[in-house]
C-alpha positions as CSV (number, residue, x, y, z in Angstrom):
1,M,0.0,0.0,0.0
2,D,1.2,3.5,-0.9
3,L,-0.1,6.6,0.7
4,L,0.3,9.7,-1.5
5,H,-0.4,13.3,-0.8
6,L,-2.0,15.2,-3.7
7,N,1.4,16.8,-4.6
8,E,3.2,13.4,-4.7
9,M,1.1,11.6,-7.3
10,P,2.6,10.0,-10.4
11,P,0.8,10.8,-13.7
12,D,-1.4,7.7,-13.7
13,V,-2.6,8.3,-10.2
14,R,-3.2,12.0,-10.9
15,Q,-5.3,11.1,-13.9
16,A,-7.4,8.6,-11.9
17,V,-7.9,11.1,-9.1
18,A,-8.9,13.8,-11.6
19,A,-11.6,11.4,-12.9
20,C,-13.1,10.3,-9.6
21,G,-12.1,13.0,-7.1
22,A,-10.1,13.1,-3.9
23,P,-10.0,11.5,-1.4
24,V,-10.0,8.1,-2.9
25,V,-8.6,4.6,-2.3
26,L,-7.3,3.3,-5.6
27,G,-6.4,-0.3,-6.5
28,R,-3.8,-1.1,-9.2
29,T,-4.7,-4.0,-11.5
30,C,-3.1,-5.3,-14.7
31,G,-5.7,-3.1,-16.5
32,G,-4.8,0.1,-14.6
33,L,-6.1,1.9,-11.6
34,L,-9.5,1.3,-10.2
35,P,-11.3,3.4,-7.6
36,L,-12.2,1.1,-4.6
37,V,-13.6,3.7,-2.2
38,V,-14.5,7.3,-3.1
39,G,-14.8,10.4,-1.0
40,A,-18.5,10.1,-0.2
41,E,-18.1,6.5,0.9
42,L,-15.1,7.5,3.1
43,D,-17.2,10.2,4.7
44,S,-20.0,7.8,5.5
45,L,-17.5,5.6,7.5
46,D,-17.2,8.3,10.1
47,G,-13.5,7.6,10.6
48,S,-14.0,3.9,11.3
49,V,-10.9,1.9,10.3
50,A,-12.7,-1.3,10.9
51,R,-15.6,-0.3,8.5
52,L,-13.0,0.8,5.9
53,G,-11.3,-2.6,6.1
54,D,-14.7,-4.4,5.7
55,L,-15.5,-2.3,2.7
56,L,-12.1,-2.8,1.1
57,R,-12.3,-6.6,1.7
58,A,-15.8,-6.7,0.1
59,R,-14.7,-4.7,-2.9
60,L,-11.6,-6.8,-3.5
61,A,-13.6,-10.0,-3.1
62,A,-16.2,-8.7,-5.6
63,D,-13.4,-7.9,-8.1
64,R,-12.2,-11.5,-7.9
65,A,-15.6,-13.0,-8.6
């Protein structure tokens, strides 16, 4: 996992963030970058790391299916 500030983004990440907005959790696949959790979803978690983990696990599991 890489954590990047907005002024540290490589071009591909900058392009993905421009398309879906910040903050965002992106996943890198062989096909490119994929937004896993977007800002409104992060806001709805009310700072819960456990709920973020649950959401990420669910998104990653759905991607494998």
